[in-house]
C-alpha positions as a printed NumPy array, in Angstrom:
array([[  24.158,  -93.848, -285.871],
       [  23.614,  -97.403, -284.282],
       [  26.196,  -96.574, -281.712],
       [  24.994,  -92.597, -281.101],
       [  21.291,  -94.679, -280.821],
       [  21.991,  -96.942, -278.356],
       [  23.678,  -93.926, -275.827],
       [  20.794,  -92.174, -275.898],
       [  18.609,  -95.092, -274.982],
       [  21.197,  -95.862, -272.217],
       [  21.067,  -92.403, -270.909],
       [  17.623,  -91.69 , -270.909],
       [  17.067,  -94.908, -268.868],
       [  19.298,  -93.646, -266.398],
       [  17.354,  -90.418, -266.023],
       [  14.164,  -92.263, -265.942],
       [  15.722,  -93.918, -262.946],
       [  17.295,  -91.085, -261.517],
       [  13.904,  -89.56 , -261.457],
       [  12.005,  -92.295, -260.226],
       [  14.688,  -92.902, -256.929],
       [  13.946,  -88.611, -256.567],
       [  10.623,  -88.757, -256.338],
       [  10.696,  -92.154, -253.542],
       [  12.923,  -89.967, -251.659],
       [  11.165,  -87.114, -251.355],
       [   7.819,  -88.852, -251.179],
       [   9.065,  -90.997, -248.054],
       [  11.028,  -87.815, -246.535],
       [   7.18 ,  -85.827, -246.623],
       [   5.626,  -88.639, -244.917],
       [   7.871,  -88.301, -241.424],
       [   7.953,  -84.929, -241.527],
       [   4.293,  -83.516, -242.516],
       [   1.867,  -83.839, -239.825],
       [  -0.762,  -87.266, -238.968],
       [  -4.304,  -86.414, -240.226],
       [  -6.513,  -85.323, -238.123],
       [  -8.118,  -87.684, -235.642],
       [ -10.695,  -86.92 , -232.803],
       [  -9.377,  -87.41 , -229.422],
       [ -10.946,  -90.052, -227.576],
       [ -14.122,  -89.659, -224.778],
       [ -12.753,  -88.56 , -221.758],
       [ -13.349,  -91.184, -218.642],
       [ -16.592,  -89.887, -217.059],
       [ -16.384,  -87.057, -213.619],
       [ -16.927,  -89.693, -211.184],
       [ -14.661,  -92.403, -212.721],
       [ -11.401,  -90.331, -212.669],
       [ -12.463,  -89.336, -209.079],
       [ -12.759,  -93.274, -207.866],
       [  -9.879,  -94.089, -210.352],
       [  -6.919,  -91.811, -209.49 ],
       [  -8.151,  -91.794, -205.714],
       [  -7.389,  -95.421, -204.859],
       [  -3.781,  -95.562, -206.358],
       [  -2.091,  -95.293, -203.778],
       [   1.564,  -95.086, -205.198],
       [   0.465,  -92.368, -208.178],
       [   2.236,  -89.879, -209.373],
       [  -0.271,  -88.271, -210.3  ],
       [  -0.783,  -87.079, -206.828],
       [  -4.144,  -86.215, -207.152],
       [  -6.193,  -84.591, -204.092],
       [  -8.853,  -86.665, -202.968],
       [ -12.315,  -84.912, -202.111],
       [ -14.177,  -85.549, -199.664],
       [ -17.396,  -88.028, -200.608],
       [ -20.541,  -86.446, -200.978],
       [ -23.08 ,  -87.193, -198.617],
       [ -27.305,  -86.262, -199.318],
       [ -29.483,  -86.23 , -196.683],
       [ -32.111,  -87.22 , -199.109],
       [ -35.101,  -86.074, -196.122],
       [ -34.712,  -83.829, -193.048],
       [ -35.639,  -86.452, -190.56 ],
       [ -39.312,  -85.541, -189.572],
       [ -38.288,  -81.828, -190.666],
       [ -36.155,  -81.313, -187.495],
       [ -33.356,  -79.19 , -189.337],
       [ -29.434,  -78.039, -187.82 ],
       [ -26.631,  -76.485, -189.004],
       [ -24.512,  -79.194, -191.204],
       [ -21.468,  -77.623, -189.821],
       [ -22.424,  -79.595, -186.604],
       [ -20.892,  -82.272, -187.477],
       [ -17.604,  -80.83 , -187.159],
       [ -18.239,  -78.563, -184.226],
       [ -19.746,  -81.042, -182.189],
       [ -18.429,  -84.168, -182.934],
       [ -15.439,  -83.565, -184.8  ],
       [ -16.938,  -85.599, -188.201],
       [ -15.479,  -84.314, -191.143],
       [ -14.87 ,  -87.257, -193.638],
       [ -17.821,  -86.11 , -195.953],
       [ -19.313,  -83.138, -197.653],
       [ -22.935,  -83.149, -196.144],
       [ -25.772,  -82.028, -197.829],
       [ -29.509,  -81.52 , -199.308],
       [ -29.362,  -79.961, -201.928],
       [ -30.867,  -82.711, -204.324],
       [ -29.725,  -80.809, -207.747],
       [ -26.55 ,  -82.72 , -206.368],
       [ -28.252,  -86.521, -206.391],
       [ -26.414,  -87.568, -209.788],
       [ -22.999,  -86.937, -208.499],
       [ -23.166,  -87.725, -204.712],
       [ -21.869,  -90.74 , -203.417],
       [ -24.238,  -91.794, -200.643],
       [ -27.702,  -90.651, -199.667],
       [ -29.129,  -90.87 , -196.448],
       [ -33.073,  -92.227, -196.652],
       [ -35.752,  -91.516, -193.317],
       [ -37.443,  -95.001, -193.294],
       [ -40.411,  -92.822, -192.029],
       [ -40.043,  -90.719, -194.219],
       [ -40.348,  -93.177, -197.039],
       [ -44.18 ,  -93.377, -198.635],
       [ -46.062,  -96.95 , -199.282],
       [ -46.149,  -96.069, -202.798],
       [ -42.289,  -94.919, -202.678],
       [ -43.131,  -91.964, -204.811],
       [ -40.562,  -90.358, -202.158],
       [ -37.872,  -92.307, -203.172],
       [ -35.081,  -90.794, -204.832],
       [ -35.036,  -90.921, -208.996],
       [ -34.438,  -93.596, -211.244],
       [ -31.911,  -94.752, -213.325],
       [ -29.931,  -94.583, -210.152],
       [ -26.064,  -93.82 , -210.497],
       [ -23.936,  -97.456, -210.596],
       [ -21.596,  -96.092, -207.955],
       [ -24.239,  -94.54 , -205.222],
       [ -24.881,  -96.039, -201.604],
       [ -28.109,  -95.897, -200.546],
       [ -28.281,  -96.067, -196.72 ],
       [ -31.692,  -96.986, -195.313],
       [ -31.636,  -94.495, -192.162],
       [ -33.745,  -96.14 , -189.237],
       [ -33.005,  -95.504, -184.9  ],
       [ -36.928,  -96.616, -184.295],
       [ -37.762, -100.59 , -182.13 ],
       [ -39.39 , -102.904, -184.331],
       [ -42.158, -102.176, -181.973],
       [ -42.215,  -98.675, -183.861],
       [ -41.35 ,  -98.911, -187.421],
       [ -43.665, -100.541, -190.52 ],
       [ -43.04 , -102.229, -193.102],
       [ -43.144, -100.467, -196.206],
       [ -43.072, -103.545, -199.173],
       [ -40.855, -103.003, -201.653],
       [ -37.793, -101.151, -199.991],
       [ -36.414, -104.687, -198.468],
       [ -33.554, -105.291, -201.53 ],
       [ -32.925, -101.447, -202.634],
       [ -29.975, -100.689, -200.102],
       [ -26.62 , -100.837, -199.491],
       [ -26.008, -100.519, -195.671],
       [ -28.161,  -99.966, -192.508],
       [ -27.932,  -97.53 , -190.122],
       [ -29.288,  -98.108, -187.181],
       [ -29.294,  -98.361, -182.68 ],
       [ -28.257, -101.869, -183.489],
       [ -24.666, -103.305, -183.16 ],
       [ -24.707, -105.631, -186.067],
       [ -25.949, -102.64 , -188.406],
       [ -23.148, -101.277, -191.399],
       [ -23.77 ,  -98.248, -189.114],
       [ -24.491,  -98.325, -185.549],
       [ -25.633,  -95.242, -183.8  ],
       [ -24.576,  -95.025, -180.345],
       [ -22.872,  -92.472, -177.53 ],
       [ -20.311,  -94.479, -176.16 ],
       [ -18.344,  -94.503, -173.345],
       [ -14.695,  -92.739, -172.731],
       [ -12.117,  -94.726, -171.436],
       [  -9.389,  -92.926, -169.926],
       [  -6.139,  -93.281, -169.884],
       [  -5.562,  -91.719, -166.708],
       [  -7.762,  -92.968, -163.918],
       [  -9.884,  -90.121, -162.057],
       [  -9.742,  -90.544, -158.454],
       [ -11.268,  -86.823, -158.019],
       [ -14.869,  -87.665, -159.845],
       [ -17.164,  -86.113, -156.98 ],
       [ -21.103,  -87.829, -156.645],
       [ -23.161,  -84.632, -156.829],
       [ -25.526,  -83.188, -154.195],
       [ -28.963,  -85.535, -154.404],
       [ -32.5  ,  -83.744, -153.421],
       [ -34.546,  -86.539, -154.595],
       [ -34.723,  -90.482, -154.696],
       [ -35.716,  -91.461, -157.79 ],
       [ -36.764,  -89.286, -160.761],
       [ -38.572,  -90.023, -164.315],
       [ -39.011,  -88.061, -167.205],
       [ -41.487,  -89.309, -170.139],
       [ -42.51 ,  -87.653, -173.007],
       [ -44.196,  -90.714, -174.369],
       [ -47.548,  -92.   , -173.092],
       [ -48.851,  -93.208, -176.97 ],
       [ -49.826,  -97.46 , -176.256],
       [ -49.72 ,  -98.391, -179.772],
       [ -45.875,  -97.253, -179.183],
       [ -44.961, -100.198, -177.269],
       [ -45.328,  -98.588, -173.46 ],
       [ -47.16 , -100.845, -172.122],
       [ -44.49 , -102.991, -170.193],
       [ -42.536,  -99.913, -168.732],
       [ -46.069,  -98.028, -167.257],
       [ -47.049, -101.17 , -165.375],
       [ -43.899, -101.617, -163.289],
       [ -43.732,  -98.344, -163.173],
       [ -47.222,  -97.689, -161.404],
       [ -46.503, -100.724, -159.291],
       [ -43.533,  -99.651, -158.162],
       [ -44.84 ,  -96.223, -157.295],
       [ -46.729,  -97.954, -154.913],
       [ -44.328,  -99.053, -152.758],
       [ -42.083,  -95.497, -152.909],
       [ -41.996,  -92.233, -154.813],
       [ -41.154,  -91.156, -158.023],
       [ -40.91 ,  -87.779, -159.052],
       [ -41.899,  -87.795, -162.829],
       [ -41.722,  -85.127, -165.769],
       [ -42.547,  -84.38 , -168.716],
       [ -45.241,  -83.682, -171.386],
       [ -46.802,  -87.719, -170.766],
       [ -47.877,  -86.585, -167.202],
       [ -48.847,  -83.049, -167.748],
       [ -45.375,  -81.756, -166.099],
       [ -42.833,  -80.073, -169.206],
       [ -39.419,  -79.645, -168.295],
       [ -37.302,  -77.396, -169.358],
       [ -34.365,  -78.15 , -171.531],
       [ -32.174,  -76.018, -169.398],
       [ -33.64 ,  -77.966, -166.227],
       [ -32.781,  -81.267, -168.17 ],
       [ -30.034,  -82.381, -166.879],
       [ -29.335,  -80.089, -163.217],
       [ -33.1  ,  -82.385, -162.851],
       [ -31.673,  -85.936, -163.105],
       [ -27.749,  -84.799, -161.283],
       [ -29.774,  -83.793, -158.291],
       [ -31.295,  -87.658, -158.17 ],
       [ -30.302,  -90.737, -156.347],
       [ -31.657,  -92.785, -159.132],
       [ -33.393,  -92.436, -162.595],
       [ -35.608,  -95.003, -164.245],
       [ -33.986,  -96.043, -167.724],
       [ -36.863,  -97.257, -168.725],
       [ -37.331,  -98.496, -172.962],
       [ -40.493,  -97.576, -174.248],
       [ -40.075, -101.26 , -176.402],
       [ -37.473, -104.286, -175.473],
       [ -35.564, -105.448, -177.921],
       [ -32.192, -106.552, -178.303],
       [ -29.22 , -103.738, -178.228],
       [ -32.573, -100.826, -177.935],
       [ -30.503,  -98.598, -175.315],
       [ -31.122,  -95.358, -175.935],
       [ -29.997,  -91.845, -174.397],
       [ -32.748,  -92.581, -171.533],
       [ -29.298,  -94.493, -170.079],
       [ -26.574,  -91.699, -171.016],
       [ -28.599,  -89.195, -169.377],
       [ -27.911,  -90.042, -165.905],
       [ -24.459,  -91.908, -166.654],
       [ -23.242,  -88.325, -167.827],
       [ -24.164,  -86.143, -164.969],
       [ -23.494,  -88.635, -162.256],
       [ -27.143,  -90.418, -161.356],
       [ -27.222,  -94.212, -161.215],
       [ -29.593,  -95.774, -164.442],
       [ -32.514,  -97.987, -163.077],
       [ -33.002,  -99.682, -166.931],
       [ -35.971, -101.268, -168.163],
       [ -34.995, -103.148, -172.054],
       [ -33.369, -105.831, -173.091],
       [ -31.278, -108.417, -170.489],
       [ -28.422, -107.421, -168.553],
       [ -26.176, -108.987, -171.142],
       [ -27.123, -107.182, -174.049],
       [ -26.662, -103.565, -171.419],
       [ -23.592, -104.986, -170.264],
       [ -22.197, -104.38 , -173.927],
       [ -22.439, -101.035, -173.588],
       [ -21.223,  -99.88 , -170.3  ],
       [ -19.464, -101.977, -167.077],
       [ -22.319, -104.265, -165.068],
       [ -21.858, -101.91 , -161.995],
       [ -22.479,  -98.916, -163.464],
       [ -26.705,  -99.586, -163.731],
       [ -29.155, -101.286, -161.881],
       [ -31.653, -103.846, -163.724],
       [ -34.848, -104.439, -162.779],
       [ -34.791, -107.951, -163.666],
       [ -32.706, -108.714, -160.857],
       [ -35.805, -108.505, -158.708],
       [ -38.194, -110.819, -158.506],
       [ -41.088, -107.403, -158.391],
       [ -41.024, -104.124, -158.054],
       [ -41.342, -104.29 , -154.497],
       [ -38.158, -106.146, -154.027],
       [ -36.575, -102.855, -156.432],
       [ -38.703, -100.796, -153.854],
       [ -36.775, -101.914, -150.921],
       [ -33.079, -101.987, -152.645],
       [ -33.138,  -98.791, -153.755],
       [ -34.683,  -96.856, -150.244],
       [ -31.563,  -99.609, -148.555],
       [ -29.209,  -97.459, -150.546],
       [ -30.858,  -93.998, -149.685],
       [ -28.588,  -94.608, -146.18 ],
       [ -26.265,  -96.816, -147.418],
       [ -23.382,  -93.986, -148.623],
       [ -21.053,  -96.456, -149.124],
       [ -22.19 ,  -99.739, -150.947],
       [ -24.405,  -97.033, -153.136],
       [ -20.746,  -95.556, -154.005],
       [ -19.658,  -97.978, -155.74 ],
       [ -22.043,  -97.431, -158.504],
       [ -19.456,  -94.972, -159.464],
       [ -16.133,  -97.041, -159.639],
       [ -17.19 ,  -96.881, -162.983],
       [ -16.042,  -93.543, -163.536],
       [ -12.138,  -93.991, -162.567],
       [ -11.942,  -95.332, -166.47 ],
       [ -14.7  ,  -94.159, -168.082],
       [ -16.074,  -90.884, -168.84 ],
       [ -20.288,  -90.328, -170.492],
       [ -20.877,  -87.323, -172.416],
       [ -24.471,  -85.715, -172.527],
       [ -26.549,  -86.176, -175.15 ],
       [ -28.286,  -83.295, -177.338],
       [ -31.448,  -83.036, -176.195],
       [ -32.884,  -79.748, -178.311],
       [ -35.825,  -80.985, -180.778],
       [ -34.177,  -80.641, -183.828],
       [ -31.342,  -82.418, -182.236],
       [ -32.863,  -85.749, -182.018],
       [ -30.934,  -86.732, -185.556],
       [ -27.747,  -85.1  , -185.053],
       [ -25.755,  -88.205, -184.095],
       [ -27.06 ,  -90.497, -186.616],
       [ -26.376,  -88.018, -189.378],
       [ -22.725,  -87.375, -188.592],
       [ -22.454,  -91.181, -187.492],
       [ -23.605,  -91.741, -191.778],
       [ -21.113,  -89.293, -192.657],
       [ -18.243,  -90.538, -191.43 ],
       [ -18.967,  -93.617, -192.112],
       [ -18.581,  -93.116, -196.326],
       [ -15.864,  -90.972, -195.186],
       [ -14.073,  -93.371, -194.093],
       [ -15.428,  -96.57 , -195.972],
       [ -15.277,  -96.672, -199.694],
       [ -16.207, -100.599, -200.473],
       [ -19.08 , -101.939, -202.358],
       [ -21.687, -103.568, -200.449],
       [ -25.469, -104.302, -200.494],
       [ -28.228, -104.449, -198.143],
       [ -30.043, -108.555, -198.676],
       [ -34.138, -108.236, -197.058],
       [ -33.643, -105.861, -194.178],
       [ -36.796, -106.471, -192.826],
       [ -35.902, -110.225, -192.766],
       [ -32.41 , -108.888, -190.392],
       [ -34.317, -106.272, -188.723],
       [ -37.714, -107.921, -187.374],
       [ -36.436, -111.429, -187.541]])
């Protein structure tokens, strides 16, 4: 009787062990074959972060297509509008997506801000908060004489755009070098000795120096004067033909500052006329054009001496022709002259810059740099 009881007890224990083993085995199989507990997916990175990450991976297997940076024109300078495609059609600049749509502000890579459009209370600046990846560009192509200080903007900008060669984005229409010397340039037919086209004669803009020089010069040689400043408006279609018809053109700047050399120099160079310049020192001009392509008023002790020199060149064809020797190796292209085109080059130059430069920069105390 005890033997039978013992055998039954052993059987029960073995059955229990087998049952436990089966339970563990089935539980293990269920754990590894059943779906994982559902969890919320990780939050995606912000859209702009992804764009910047992908485009900076030079060997990325993703082969993500790099998008053009967006440049927002916050205000049309002086309300002069032009076709935004002009950057491509005129200057072959297509490195950014240029827009004036303020609704794109939060996704804009760079904002171009015209200095004269900034109000004294700064209310015309873009809103806060400013996206951390966004660059602000200070645009000012006027000289210090014609630039009003606006307190509070000295350290707001990342980049500077101006005529200054040490700007982050210098704006200038430069000569183009020739691969093959040009031996066929012909000086246009000349009908006048000296010409001057001048539209501004406001004293507060710094024109006193050039006006005084002109009035003294005109005592010794006749100057054909055109433009609103002297009541003789020159139609746009006549601008270049008139300059080309003169042997010399007065490229007189309204104020004298380092690198402040404007389209007044480019016009005569482009059409085959010798510019007579009044502005920064000769060495400053020679950073941008050959020294034998122009005449500087500083090369003469007084306006009378300059007048005598110009009259001498008028009867000395060989000496006059030497002022065009630079044409063998360089060419100059005409600049835009319509009123609404005044800022096209500057805006397109900014577009070209943001398309080429992705690095972060800051412009500290722009006034200390610009005015000093």
